[in-house]
mmCIF file as Biopython writes it, N, C-alpha, C and O atoms, coordinates in Angstrom:
data_model
#
loop_
_atom_site.group_PDB
_atom_site.id
_atom_site.type_symbol
_atom_site.label_atom_id
_atom_site.label_alt_id
_atom_site.label_comp_id
_atom_site.label_asym_id
_atom_site.label_entity_id
_atom_site.label_seq_id
_atom_site.pdbx_PDB_ins_code
_atom_site.Cartn_x
_atom_site.Cartn_y
_atom_site.Cartn_z
_atom_site.occupancy
_atom_site.B_iso_or_equiv
_atom_site.auth_seq_id
_atom_site.auth_asym_id
_atom_site.pdbx_PDB_model_num
ATOM 1   N N  . MET A ? 1  ? 3.585   2.235  52.241  1.0 0.0 1  A 1 
ATOM 2   C CA . MET A ? 1  ? 2.432   3.101  52.280  1.0 0.0 1  A 1 
ATOM 3   C C  . MET A ? 1  ? 1.284   2.198  52.934  1.0 0.0 1  A 1 
ATOM 4   O O  . MET A ? 1  ? 1.048   1.035  52.604  1.0 0.0 1  A 1 
ATOM 5   N N  . ASP A ? 2  ? 0.615   2.922  53.910  1.0 0.0 2  A 1 
ATOM 6   C CA . ASP A ? 2  ? -0.591  2.310  54.457  1.0 0.0 2  A 1 
ATOM 7   C C  . ASP A ? 2  ? -1.697  2.133  53.588  1.0 0.0 2  A 1 
ATOM 8   O O  . ASP A ? 2  ? -1.723  2.849  52.586  1.0 0.0 2  A 1 
ATOM 9   N N  . SER A ? 3  ? -2.649  1.293  53.777  1.0 0.0 3  A 1 
ATOM 10  C CA . SER A ? 3  ? -3.739  1.125  52.892  1.0 0.0 3  A 1 
ATOM 11  C C  . SER A ? 3  ? -4.777  2.346  53.261  1.0 0.0 3  A 1 
ATOM 12  O O  . SER A ? 3  ? -5.638  2.717  52.463  1.0 0.0 3  A 1 
ATOM 13  N N  . SER A ? 4  ? -4.606  2.900  54.500  1.0 0.0 4  A 1 
ATOM 14  C CA . SER A ? 4  ? -5.508  4.002  54.912  1.0 0.0 4  A 1 
ATOM 15  C C  . SER A ? 4  ? -5.059  5.254  54.172  1.0 0.0 4  A 1 
ATOM 16  O O  . SER A ? 4  ? -5.882  6.088  53.793  1.0 0.0 4  A 1 
ATOM 17  N N  . ASN A ? 5  ? -3.740  5.383  53.965  1.0 0.0 5  A 1 
ATOM 18  C CA . ASN A ? 5  ? -3.333  6.513  53.138  1.0 0.0 5  A 1 
ATOM 19  C C  . ASN A ? 5  ? -3.684  6.488  51.746  1.0 0.0 5  A 1 
ATOM 20  O O  . ASN A ? 5  ? -3.981  7.494  51.101  1.0 0.0 5  A 1 
ATOM 21  N N  . LEU A ? 6  ? -3.641  5.239  51.267  1.0 0.0 6  A 1 
ATOM 22  C CA . LEU A ? 6  ? -4.143  5.154  49.816  1.0 0.0 6  A 1 
ATOM 23  C C  . LEU A ? 6  ? -5.615  5.539  49.747  1.0 0.0 6  A 1 
ATOM 24  O O  . LEU A ? 6  ? -6.026  6.266  48.842  1.0 0.0 6  A 1 
ATOM 25  N N  . LEU A ? 7  ? -6.424  5.048  50.715  1.0 0.0 7  A 1 
ATOM 26  C CA . LEU A ? 7  ? -7.766  5.371  50.748  1.0 0.0 7  A 1 
ATOM 27  C C  . LEU A ? 7  ? -8.112  6.828  50.869  1.0 0.0 7  A 1 
ATOM 28  O O  . LEU A ? 7  ? -9.104  7.318  50.329  1.0 0.0 7  A 1 
ATOM 29  N N  . VAL A ? 8  ? -7.195  7.544  51.649  1.0 0.0 8  A 1 
ATOM 30  C CA . VAL A ? 8  ? -7.423  8.990  51.893  1.0 0.0 8  A 1 
ATOM 31  C C  . VAL A ? 8  ? -6.945  9.627  50.447  1.0 0.0 8  A 1 
ATOM 32  O O  . VAL A ? 8  ? -7.638  10.503 49.930  1.0 0.0 8  A 1 
ATOM 33  N N  . ILE A ? 9  ? -5.930  9.235  49.913  1.0 0.0 9  A 1 
ATOM 34  C CA . ILE A ? 9  ? -5.567  9.845  48.714  1.0 0.0 9  A 1 
ATOM 35  C C  . ILE A ? 9  ? -6.537  9.590  47.506  1.0 0.0 9  A 1 
ATOM 36  O O  . ILE A ? 9  ? -6.613  10.404 46.586  1.0 0.0 9  A 1 
ATOM 37  N N  . CYS A ? 10 ? -7.213  8.533  47.535  1.0 0.0 10 A 1 
ATOM 38  C CA . CYS A ? 10 ? -8.332  8.193  46.528  1.0 0.0 10 A 1 
ATOM 39  C C  . CYS A ? 10 ? -9.375  9.127  46.772  1.0 0.0 10 A 1 
ATOM 40  O O  . CYS A ? 10 ? -9.851  9.738  45.816  1.0 0.0 10 A 1 
ATOM 41  N N  . ALA A ? 11 ? -9.834  9.338  48.040  1.0 0.0 11 A 1 
ATOM 42  C CA . ALA A ? 11 ? -10.874 10.138 48.444  1.0 0.0 11 A 1 
ATOM 43  C C  . ALA A ? 11 ? -10.648 11.592 48.004  1.0 0.0 11 A 1 
ATOM 44  O O  . ALA A ? 11 ? -11.509 12.232 47.402  1.0 0.0 11 A 1 
ATOM 45  N N  . ILE A ? 12 ? -9.432  12.081 48.341  1.0 0.0 12 A 1 
ATOM 46  C CA . ILE A ? 12 ? -9.008  13.374 48.032  1.0 0.0 12 A 1 
ATOM 47  C C  . ILE A ? 12 ? -9.034  13.596 46.421  1.0 0.0 12 A 1 
ATOM 48  O O  . ILE A ? 12 ? -9.471  14.635 45.926  1.0 0.0 12 A 1 
ATOM 49  N N  . ALA A ? 13 ? -8.571  12.615 45.726  1.0 0.0 13 A 1 
ATOM 50  C CA . ALA A ? 13 ? -8.654  12.838 44.165  1.0 0.0 13 A 1 
ATOM 51  C C  . ALA A ? 13 ? -10.018 12.726 43.714  1.0 0.0 13 A 1 
ATOM 52  O O  . ALA A ? 13 ? -10.364 13.395 42.740  1.0 0.0 13 A 1 
ATOM 53  N N  . PHE A ? 14 ? -10.889 11.918 44.334  1.0 0.0 14 A 1 
ATOM 54  C CA . PHE A ? 14 ? -12.279 11.937 43.883  1.0 0.0 14 A 1 
ATOM 55  C C  . PHE A ? 14 ? -12.948 13.149 44.041  1.0 0.0 14 A 1 
ATOM 56  O O  . PHE A ? 14 ? -13.735 13.539 43.179  1.0 0.0 14 A 1 
ATOM 57  N N  . VAL A ? 15 ? -12.683 13.876 45.199  1.0 0.0 15 A 1 
ATOM 58  C CA . VAL A ? 15 ? -13.282 15.179 45.581  1.0 0.0 15 A 1 
ATOM 59  C C  . VAL A ? 15 ? -12.618 16.169 44.575  1.0 0.0 15 A 1 
ATOM 60  O O  . VAL A ? 15 ? -13.381 16.944 43.999  1.0 0.0 15 A 1 
ATOM 61  N N  . ALA A ? 16 ? -11.335 16.230 44.308  1.0 0.0 16 A 1 
ATOM 62  C CA . ALA A ? 16 ? -10.760 17.090 43.461  1.0 0.0 16 A 1 
ATOM 63  C C  . ALA A ? 16 ? -11.353 17.068 42.007  1.0 0.0 16 A 1 
ATOM 64  O O  . ALA A ? 16 ? -11.534 18.108 41.373  1.0 0.0 16 A 1 
ATOM 65  N N  . VAL A ? 17 ? -11.611 15.959 41.573  1.0 0.0 17 A 1 
ATOM 66  C CA . VAL A ? 17 ? -12.131 15.762 40.202  1.0 0.0 17 A 1 
ATOM 67  C C  . VAL A ? 17 ? -13.642 16.229 40.132  1.0 0.0 17 A 1 
ATOM 68  O O  . VAL A ? 17 ? -14.150 16.766 39.148  1.0 0.0 17 A 1 
ATOM 69  N N  . PHE A ? 18 ? -14.281 15.945 41.321  1.0 0.0 18 A 1 
ATOM 70  C CA . PHE A ? 18 ? -15.698 16.396 41.437  1.0 0.0 18 A 1 
ATOM 71  C C  . PHE A ? 18 ? -15.745 17.903 41.399  1.0 0.0 18 A 1 
ATOM 72  O O  . PHE A ? 18 ? -16.569 18.457 40.671  1.0 0.0 18 A 1 
ATOM 73  N N  . VAL A ? 19 ? -14.872 18.625 42.175  1.0 0.0 19 A 1 
ATOM 74  C CA . VAL A ? 19 ? -14.831 20.025 42.136  1.0 0.0 19 A 1 
ATOM 75  C C  . VAL A ? 19 ? -14.410 20.639 40.896  1.0 0.0 19 A 1 
ATOM 76  O O  . VAL A ? 19 ? -14.869 21.719 40.524  1.0 0.0 19 A 1 
ATOM 77  N N  . LEU A ? 20 ? -13.557 19.983 40.253  1.0 0.0 20 A 1 
ATOM 78  C CA . LEU A ? 20 ? -13.079 20.389 38.825  1.0 0.0 20 A 1 
ATOM 79  C C  . LEU A ? 20 ? -14.235 20.365 37.843  1.0 0.0 20 A 1 
ATOM 80  O O  . LEU A ? 20 ? -14.454 21.321 37.100  1.0 0.0 20 A 1 
ATOM 81  N N  . LEU A ? 21 ? -14.981 19.251 37.848  1.0 0.0 21 A 1 
ATOM 82  C CA . LEU A ? 21 ? -16.157 19.062 36.932  1.0 0.0 21 A 1 
ATOM 83  C C  . LEU A ? 21 ? -17.283 20.108 37.373  1.0 0.0 21 A 1 
ATOM 84  O O  . LEU A ? 21 ? -17.951 20.655 36.495  1.0 0.0 21 A 1 
ATOM 85  N N  . VAL A ? 22 ? -17.479 20.362 38.594  1.0 0.0 22 A 1 
ATOM 86  C CA . VAL A ? 22 ? -18.460 21.487 38.972  1.0 0.0 22 A 1 
ATOM 87  C C  . VAL A ? 22 ? -18.048 22.859 38.425  1.0 0.0 22 A 1 
ATOM 88  O O  . VAL A ? 22 ? -18.849 23.620 37.882  1.0 0.0 22 A 1 
ATOM 89  N N  . ILE A ? 23 ? -16.730 23.128 38.606  1.0 0.0 23 A 1 
ATOM 90  C CA . ILE A ? 23 ? -16.181 24.405 38.087  1.0 0.0 23 A 1 
ATOM 91  C C  . ILE A ? 23 ? -16.261 24.455 36.487  1.0 0.0 23 A 1 
ATOM 92  O O  . ILE A ? 23 ? -16.474 25.543 35.953  1.0 0.0 23 A 1 
ATOM 93  N N  . LEU A ? 24 ? -16.108 23.386 35.768  1.0 0.0 24 A 1 
ATOM 94  C CA . LEU A ? 24 ? -16.207 23.399 34.374  1.0 0.0 24 A 1 
ATOM 95  C C  . LEU A ? 24 ? -17.730 23.412 33.994  1.0 0.0 24 A 1 
ATOM 96  O O  . LEU A ? 24 ? -18.075 23.948 32.941  1.0 0.0 24 A 1 
ATOM 97  N N  . ALA A ? 25 ? -18.509 22.918 34.705  1.0 0.0 25 A 1 
ATOM 98  C CA . ALA A ? 25 ? -20.005 22.945 34.370  1.0 0.0 25 A 1 
ATOM 99  C C  . ALA A ? 25 ? -20.478 24.481 34.579  1.0 0.0 25 A 1 
ATOM 100 O O  . ALA A ? 25 ? -21.256 25.018 33.791  1.0 0.0 25 A 1 
ATOM 101 N N  . VAL A ? 26 ? -19.998 25.065 35.585  1.0 0.0 26 A 1 
ATOM 102 C CA . VAL A ? 26 ? -20.463 26.500 35.833  1.0 0.0 26 A 1 
ATOM 103 C C  . VAL A ? 26 ? -19.870 27.395 34.711  1.0 0.0 26 A 1 
ATOM 104 O O  . VAL A ? 26 ? -20.599 28.249 34.206  1.0 0.0 26 A 1 
ATOM 105 N N  . ILE A ? 27 ? -18.606 27.248 34.301  1.0 0.0 27 A 1 
ATOM 106 C CA . ILE A ? 27 ? -18.086 27.837 33.207  1.0 0.0 27 A 1 
ATOM 107 C C  . ILE A ? 27 ? -18.872 27.689 31.889  1.0 0.0 27 A 1 
ATOM 108 O O  . ILE A ? 27 ? -19.168 28.663 31.196  1.0 0.0 27 A 1 
ATOM 109 N N  . MET A ? 28 ? -19.217 26.322 31.558  1.0 0.0 28 A 1 
ATOM 110 C CA . MET A ? 28 ? -19.967 26.047 30.471  1.0 0.0 28 A 1 
ATOM 111 C C  . MET A ? 28 ? -21.308 26.763 30.467  1.0 0.0 28 A 1 
ATOM 112 O O  . MET A ? 28 ? -21.745 27.293 29.446  1.0 0.0 28 A 1 
ATOM 113 N N  . ARG A ? 29 ? -21.973 26.767 31.665  1.0 0.0 29 A 1 
ATOM 114 C CA . ARG A ? 29 ? -23.352 27.388 31.770  1.0 0.0 29 A 1 
ATOM 115 C C  . ARG A ? 29 ? -23.150 28.865 31.512  1.0 0.0 29 A 1 
ATOM 116 O O  . ARG A ? 29 ? -23.993 29.459 30.840  1.0 0.0 29 A 1 
ATOM 117 N N  . ALA A ? 30 ? -22.149 29.471 31.969  1.0 0.0 30 A 1 
ATOM 118 C CA . ALA A ? 30 ? -21.915 30.880 31.760  1.0 0.0 30 A 1 
ATOM 119 C C  . ALA A ? 30 ? -21.601 31.166 30.327  1.0 0.0 30 A 1 
ATOM 120 O O  . ALA A ? 30 ? -22.090 32.197 29.865  1.0 0.0 30 A 1 
ATOM 121 N N  . ILE A ? 31 ? -20.840 30.394 29.524  1.0 0.0 31 A 1 
ATOM 122 C CA . ILE A ? 31 ? -20.583 30.617 28.187  1.0 0.0 31 A 1 
ATOM 123 C C  . ILE A ? 31 ? -21.910 30.437 27.403  1.0 0.0 31 A 1 
ATOM 124 O O  . ILE A ? 31 ? -22.210 31.238 26.519  1.0 0.0 31 A 1 
ATOM 125 N N  . ILE A ? 32 ? -22.682 29.415 27.717  1.0 0.0 32 A 1 
ATOM 126 C CA . ILE A ? 32 ? -24.010 29.316 26.993  1.0 0.0 32 A 1 
ATOM 127 C C  . ILE A ? 32 ? -24.931 30.382 27.182  1.0 0.0 32 A 1 
ATOM 128 O O  . ILE A ? 32 ? -25.683 30.716 26.266  1.0 0.0 32 A 1 
ATOM 129 N N  . ALA A ? 33 ? -24.939 31.010 28.414  1.0 0.0 33 A 1 
ATOM 130 C CA . ALA A ? 33 ? -25.687 32.039 28.774  1.0 0.0 33 A 1 
ATOM 131 C C  . ALA A ? 33 ? -25.349 33.309 28.137  1.0 0.0 33 A 1 
ATOM 132 O O  . ALA A ? 33 ? -26.244 34.075 27.781  1.0 0.0 33 A 1 
ATOM 133 N N  . LEU A ? 34 ? -24.002 33.605 27.956  1.0 0.0 34 A 1 
ATOM 134 C CA . LEU A ? 34 ? -23.348 34.596 27.223  1.0 0.0 34 A 1 
ATOM 135 C C  . LEU A ? 34 ? -23.649 34.597 25.698  1.0 0.0 34 A 1 
ATOM 136 O O  . LEU A ? 34 ? -23.984 35.605 25.075  1.0 0.0 34 A 1 
ATOM 137 N N  . PHE A ? 35 ? -23.503 33.434 25.198  1.0 0.0 35 A 1 
ATOM 138 C CA . PHE A ? 35 ? -23.512 33.252 23.724  1.0 0.0 35 A 1 
ATOM 139 C C  . PHE A ? 35 ? -24.632 32.256 23.448  1.0 0.0 35 A 1 
ATOM 140 O O  . PHE A ? 35 ? -24.314 31.074 23.315  1.0 0.0 35 A 1 
ATOM 141 N N  . PRO A ? 36 ? -25.877 32.605 23.350  1.0 0.0 36 A 1 
ATOM 142 C CA . PRO A ? 36 ? -26.848 31.680 22.995  1.0 0.0 36 A 1 
ATOM 143 C C  . PRO A ? 36 ? -26.722 31.310 21.608  1.0 0.0 36 A 1 
ATOM 144 O O  . PRO A ? 36 ? -26.166 32.016 20.766  1.0 0.0 36 A 1 
ATOM 145 N N  . GLN A ? 37 ? -27.275 30.135 21.380  1.0 0.0 37 A 1 
ATOM 146 C CA . GLN A ? 37 ? -27.322 29.652 19.892  1.0 0.0 37 A 1 
ATOM 147 C C  . GLN A ? 37 ? -28.422 30.246 19.118  1.0 0.0 37 A 1 
ATOM 148 O O  . GLN A ? 37 ? -29.582 30.259 19.529  1.0 0.0 37 A 1 
ATOM 149 N N  . ALA A ? 38 ? -28.042 30.739 17.989  1.0 0.0 38 A 1 
ATOM 150 C CA . ALA A ? 38 ? -29.045 31.493 17.182  1.0 0.0 38 A 1 
ATOM 151 C C  . ALA A ? 38 ? -29.997 30.432 16.592  1.0 0.0 38 A 1 
ATOM 152 O O  . ALA A ? 38 ? -29.509 29.376 16.189  1.0 0.0 38 A 1 
ATOM 153 N N  . ASP A ? 39 ? -31.366 30.655 16.515  1.0 0.0 39 A 1 
ATOM 154 C CA . ASP A ? 39 ? -32.246 29.662 15.952  1.0 0.0 39 A 1 
ATOM 155 C C  . ASP A ? 39 ? -32.190 29.651 14.478  1.0 0.0 39 A 1 
ATOM 156 O O  . ASP A ? 39 ? -32.380 28.577 13.908  1.0 0.0 39 A 1 
ATOM 157 N N  . SER A ? 40 ? -31.946 30.742 13.776  1.0 0.0 40 A 1 
ATOM 158 C CA . SER A ? 40 ? -32.034 30.810 12.375  1.0 0.0 40 A 1 
ATOM 159 C C  . SER A ? 40 ? -30.852 30.806 11.669  1.0 0.0 40 A 1 
ATOM 160 O O  . SER A ? 40 ? -30.776 31.539 10.683  1.0 0.0 40 A 1 
ATOM 161 N N  . VAL A ? 41 ? -29.787 30.026 12.028  1.0 0.0 41 A 1 
ATOM 162 C CA . VAL A ? 41 ? -28.513 29.909 11.502  1.0 0.0 41 A 1 
ATOM 163 C C  . VAL A ? 41 ? -28.625 29.252 10.159  1.0 0.0 41 A 1 
ATOM 164 O O  . VAL A ? 41 ? -29.108 28.121 10.100  1.0 0.0 41 A 1 
ATOM 165 N N  . GLU A ? 42 ? -28.224 29.859 9.090   1.0 0.0 42 A 1 
ATOM 166 C CA . GLU A ? 42 ? -28.203 29.216 7.843   1.0 0.0 42 A 1 
ATOM 167 C C  . GLU A ? 42 ? -26.793 28.637 7.536   1.0 0.0 42 A 1 
ATOM 168 O O  . GLU A ? 42 ? -25.772 29.325 7.542   1.0 0.0 42 A 1 
ATOM 169 N N  . ASP A ? 43 ? -26.831 27.358 7.277   1.0 0.0 43 A 1 
ATOM 170 C CA . ASP A ? 43 ? -25.472 26.647 7.078   1.0 0.0 43 A 1 
ATOM 171 C C  . ASP A ? 43 ? -25.241 26.417 5.472   1.0 0.0 43 A 1 
ATOM 172 O O  . ASP A ? 43 ? -25.722 25.418 4.937   1.0 0.0 43 A 1 
ATOM 173 N N  . ALA A ? 44 ? -24.586 27.250 4.821   1.0 0.0 44 A 1 
ATOM 174 C CA . ALA A ? 44 ? -24.482 27.177 3.447   1.0 0.0 44 A 1 
ATOM 175 C C  . ALA A ? 44 ? -23.880 25.803 3.028   1.0 0.0 44 A 1 
ATOM 176 O O  . ALA A ? 44 ? -24.292 25.170 2.056   1.0 0.0 44 A 1 
ATOM 177 N N  . ALA A ? 45 ? -22.854 25.389 3.857   1.0 0.0 45 A 1 
ATOM 178 C CA . ALA A ? 45 ? -22.384 24.043 3.599   1.0 0.0 45 A 1 
ATOM 179 C C  . ALA A ? 45 ? -23.272 22.848 3.580   1.0 0.0 45 A 1 
ATOM 180 O O  . ALA A ? 45 ? -23.183 21.939 2.755   1.0 0.0 45 A 1 
ATOM 181 N N  . LEU A ? 46 ? -24.151 22.918 4.568   1.0 0.0 46 A 1 
ATOM 182 C CA . LEU A ? 46 ? -25.234 22.028 4.703   1.0 0.0 46 A 1 
ATOM 183 C C  . LEU A ? 46 ? -26.131 21.997 3.462   1.0 0.0 46 A 1 
ATOM 184 O O  . LEU A ? 46 ? -26.391 20.950 2.870   1.0 0.0 46 A 1 
ATOM 185 N N  . TYR A ? 47 ? -26.587 23.196 3.102   1.0 0.0 47 A 1 
ATOM 186 C CA . TYR A ? 47 ? -27.359 23.274 1.896   1.0 0.0 47 A 1 
ATOM 187 C C  . TYR A ? 47 ? -26.783 22.720 0.706   1.0 0.0 47 A 1 
ATOM 188 O O  . TYR A ? 47 ? -27.406 21.953 -0.029  1.0 0.0 47 A 1 
ATOM 189 N N  . ALA A ? 48 ? -25.414 23.155 0.471   1.0 0.0 48 A 1 
ATOM 190 C CA . ALA A ? 48 ? -24.687 22.642 -0.610  1.0 0.0 48 A 1 
ATOM 191 C C  . ALA A ? 48 ? -24.627 21.132 -0.667  1.0 0.0 48 A 1 
ATOM 192 O O  . ALA A ? 48 ? -24.801 20.510 -1.715  1.0 0.0 48 A 1 
ATOM 193 N N  . ALA A ? 49 ? -24.360 20.537 0.561   1.0 0.0 49 A 1 
ATOM 194 C CA . ALA A ? 49 ? -24.260 19.196 0.512   1.0 0.0 49 A 1 
ATOM 195 C C  . ALA A ? 49 ? -25.595 18.546 0.228   1.0 0.0 49 A 1 
ATOM 196 O O  . ALA A ? 49 ? -25.652 17.613 -0.572  1.0 0.0 49 A 1 
ATOM 197 N N  . ILE A ? 50 ? -26.647 18.986 0.832   1.0 0.0 50 A 1 
ATOM 198 C CA . ILE A ? 50 ? -27.983 18.414 0.378   1.0 0.0 50 A 1 
ATOM 199 C C  . ILE A ? 50 ? -28.351 18.622 -0.993  1.0 0.0 50 A 1 
ATOM 200 O O  . ILE A ? 50 ? -29.009 17.767 -1.586  1.0 0.0 50 A 1 
ATOM 201 N N  . THR A ? 51 ? -27.983 19.689 -1.547  1.0 0.0 51 A 1 
ATOM 202 C CA . THR A ? 51 ? -28.215 19.875 -3.024  1.0 0.0 51 A 1 
ATOM 203 C C  . THR A ? 51 ? -27.349 18.836 -3.835  1.0 0.0 51 A 1 
ATOM 204 O O  . THR A ? 51 ? -27.887 18.164 -4.715  1.0 0.0 51 A 1 
ATOM 205 N N  . ALA A ? 52 ? -26.150 18.716 -3.574  1.0 0.0 52 A 1 
ATOM 206 C CA . ALA A ? 52 ? -25.192 17.867 -4.283  1.0 0.0 52 A 1 
ATOM 207 C C  . ALA A ? 52 ? -25.779 16.424 -4.191  1.0 0.0 52 A 1 
ATOM 208 O O  . ALA A ? 52 ? -25.877 15.757 -5.221  1.0 0.0 52 A 1 
ATOM 209 N N  . VAL A ? 53 ? -26.156 15.945 -3.029  1.0 0.0 53 A 1 
ATOM 210 C CA . VAL A ? 53 ? -26.679 14.649 -2.926  1.0 0.0 53 A 1 
ATOM 211 C C  . VAL A ? 53 ? -27.963 14.354 -3.690  1.0 0.0 53 A 1 
ATOM 212 O O  . VAL A ? 53 ? -28.145 13.292 -4.285  1.0 0.0 53 A 1 
ATOM 213 N N  . ALA A ? 54 ? -28.870 15.381 -3.642  1.0 0.0 54 A 1 
ATOM 214 C CA . ALA A ? 54 ? -30.029 15.269 -4.378  1.0 0.0 54 A 1 
ATOM 215 C C  . ALA A ? 54 ? -29.768 15.204 -5.933  1.0 0.0 54 A 1 
ATOM 216 O O  . ALA A ? 54 ? -30.308 14.396 -6.688  1.0 0.0 54 A 1 
ATOM 217 N N  . GLN A ? 55 ? -28.830 16.207 -6.309  1.0 0.0 55 A 1 
ATOM 218 C CA . GLN A ? 55 ? -28.396 16.146 -7.787  1.0 0.0 55 A 1 
ATOM 219 C C  . GLN A ? 55 ? -27.880 14.921 -8.260  1.0 0.0 55 A 1 
ATOM 220 O O  . GLN A ? 55 ? -28.127 14.476 -9.381  1.0 0.0 55 A 1 
ATOM 221 N N  . ALA A ? 56 ? -27.051 14.283 -7.283  1.0 0.0 56 A 1 
ATOM 222 C CA . ALA A ? 56 ? -26.433 13.063 -7.766  1.0 0.0 56 A 1 
ATOM 223 C C  . ALA A ? 56 ? -27.447 11.862 -7.794  1.0 0.0 56 A 1 
ATOM 224 O O  . ALA A ? 56 ? -27.323 10.973 -8.636  1.0 0.0 56 A 1 
ATOM 225 N N  . ASN A ? 57 ? -28.427 11.850 -6.881  1.0 0.0 57 A 1 
ATOM 226 C CA . ASN A ? 57 ? -29.423 10.726 -6.799  1.0 0.0 57 A 1 
ATOM 227 C C  . ASN A ? 57 ? -30.534 11.083 -7.864  1.0 0.0 57 A 1 
ATOM 228 O O  . ASN A ? 57 ? -31.051 10.171 -8.508  1.0 0.0 57 A 1 
ATOM 229 N N  . TYR A ? 58 ? -30.847 12.185 -8.026  1.0 0.0 58 A 1 
ATOM 230 C CA . TYR A ? 58 ? -32.001 12.648 -8.837  1.0 0.0 58 A 1 
ATOM 231 C C  . TYR A ? 58 ? -31.594 13.657 -9.761  1.0 0.0 58 A 1 
ATOM 232 O O  . TYR A ? 58 ? -31.851 14.822 -9.456  1.0 0.0 58 A 1 
ATOM 233 N N  . PRO A ? 59 ? -30.970 13.407 -10.903 1.0 0.0 59 A 1 
ATOM 234 C CA . PRO A ? 59 ? -30.440 14.422 -11.807 1.0 0.0 59 A 1 
ATOM 235 C C  . PRO A ? 59 ? -31.588 15.388 -12.242 1.0 0.0 59 A 1 
ATOM 236 O O  . PRO A ? 59 ? -32.713 14.946 -12.477 1.0 0.0 59 A 1 
ATOM 237 N N  . GLY A ? 60 ? -31.320 16.556 -12.331 1.0 0.0 60 A 1 
ATOM 238 C CA . GLY A ? 60 ? -32.266 17.571 -12.787 1.0 0.0 60 A 1 
ATOM 239 C C  . GLY A ? 60 ? -33.091 18.064 -11.731 1.0 0.0 60 A 1 
ATOM 240 O O  . GLY A ? 60 ? -33.921 18.930 -12.006 1.0 0.0 60 A 1 
ATOM 241 N N  . THR A ? 61 ? -32.970 17.584 -10.416 1.0 0.0 61 A 1 
ATOM 242 C CA . THR A ? 61 ? -33.832 18.013 -9.372  1.0 0.0 61 A 1 
ATOM 243 C C  . THR A ? 61 ? -33.342 19.383 -8.914  1.0 0.0 61 A 1 
ATOM 244 O O  . THR A ? 61 ? -32.138 19.631 -8.861  1.0 0.0 61 A 1 
ATOM 245 N N  . LYS A ? 62 ? -34.317 20.305 -8.571  1.0 0.0 62 A 1 
ATOM 246 C CA . LYS A ? 62 ? -33.989 21.542 -8.081  1.0 0.0 62 A 1 
ATOM 247 C C  . LYS A ? 62 ? -34.496 21.612 -6.682  1.0 0.0 62 A 1 
ATOM 248 O O  . LYS A ? 62 ? -35.638 21.240 -6.414  1.0 0.0 62 A 1 
ATOM 249 N N  . ILE A ? 63 ? -33.640 22.101 -5.744  1.0 0.0 63 A 1 
ATOM 250 C CA . ILE A ? 63 ? -33.898 22.126 -4.253  1.0 0.0 63 A 1 
ATOM 251 C C  . ILE A ? 63 ? -34.531 23.492 -4.100  1.0 0.0 63 A 1 
ATOM 252 O O  . ILE A ? 63 ? -33.867 24.476 -4.425  1.0 0.0 63 A 1 
ATOM 253 N N  . THR A ? 64 ? -35.797 23.636 -3.617  1.0 0.0 64 A 1 
ATOM 254 C CA . THR A ? 64 ? -36.327 24.886 -3.299  1.0 0.0 64 A 1 
ATOM 255 C C  . THR A ? 64 ? -36.504 25.254 -1.870  1.0 0.0 64 A 1 
ATOM 256 O O  . THR A ? 64 ? -36.480 26.403 -1.430  1.0 0.0 64 A 1 
ATOM 257 N N  . LYS A ? 65 ? -36.698 24.072 -1.138  1.0 0.0 65 A 1 
ATOM 258 C CA . LYS A ? 65 ? -37.032 24.361 0.281   1.0 0.0 65 A 1 
ATOM 259 C C  . LYS A ? 65 ? -36.529 23.196 1.066   1.0 0.0 65 A 1 
ATOM 260 O O  . LYS A ? 65 ? -36.774 22.044 0.706   1.0 0.0 65 A 1 
ATOM 261 N N  . ILE A ? 66 ? -35.779 23.492 2.207   1.0 0.0 66 A 1 
ATOM 262 C CA . ILE A ? 66 ? -35.298 22.380 3.178   1.0 0.0 66 A 1 
ATOM 263 C C  . ILE A ? 66 ? -35.774 22.748 4.504   1.0 0.0 66 A 1 
ATOM 264 O O  . ILE A ? 66 ? -35.535 23.843 5.013   1.0 0.0 66 A 1 
ATOM 265 N N  . GLU A ? 67 ? -36.534 21.708 5.127   1.0 0.0 67 A 1 
ATOM 266 C CA . GLU A ? 67 ? -36.982 22.036 6.470   1.0 0.0 67 A 1 
ATOM 267 C C  . GLU A ? 67 ? -36.696 20.733 7.308   1.0 0.0 67 A 1 
ATOM 268 O O  . GLU A ? 67 ? -36.529 19.637 6.772   1.0 0.0 67 A 1 
ATOM 269 N N  . GLU A ? 68 ? -36.654 20.937 8.617   1.0 0.0 68 A 1 
ATOM 270 C CA . GLU A ? 68 ? -36.444 19.952 9.539   1.0 0.0 68 A 1 
ATOM 271 C C  . GLU A ? 68 ? -37.734 19.391 9.994   1.0 0.0 68 A 1 
ATOM 272 O O  . GLU A ? 68 ? -38.611 20.147 10.411  1.0 0.0 68 A 1 
ATOM 273 N N  . ILE A ? 69 ? -37.922 17.959 9.934   1.0 0.0 69 A 1 
ATOM 274 C CA . ILE A ? 69 ? -39.125 17.423 10.421  1.0 0.0 69 A 1 
ATOM 275 C C  . ILE A ? 69 ? -38.796 16.810 11.842  1.0 0.0 69 A 1 
ATOM 276 O O  . ILE A ? 69 ? -37.816 16.084 12.007  1.0 0.0 69 A 1 
ATOM 277 N N  . GLN A ? 70 ? -39.561 17.103 12.731  1.0 0.0 70 A 1 
ATOM 278 C CA . GLN A ? 70 ? -39.472 16.699 14.135  1.0 0.0 70 A 1 
ATOM 279 C C  . GLN A ? 70 ? -40.365 15.698 14.410  1.0 0.0 70 A 1 
ATOM 280 O O  . GLN A ? 70 ? -40.435 15.228 15.546  1.0 0.0 70 A 1 
#
């Protein structure tokens, strides 16, 4: 095999991977546009975990409000 053939094969593979990544990016953008993330998703498992950790560290504590600090 010539070294020039190897170079051509590498270039074709690089272009093929680039095209595949572009296609996947377009598909991901379409999926994100079709199914946007809801802003007020309540995650019961997350609340239960936070409550359990607070109860373990500070017995008798009652969780009344959980908010994200940015």
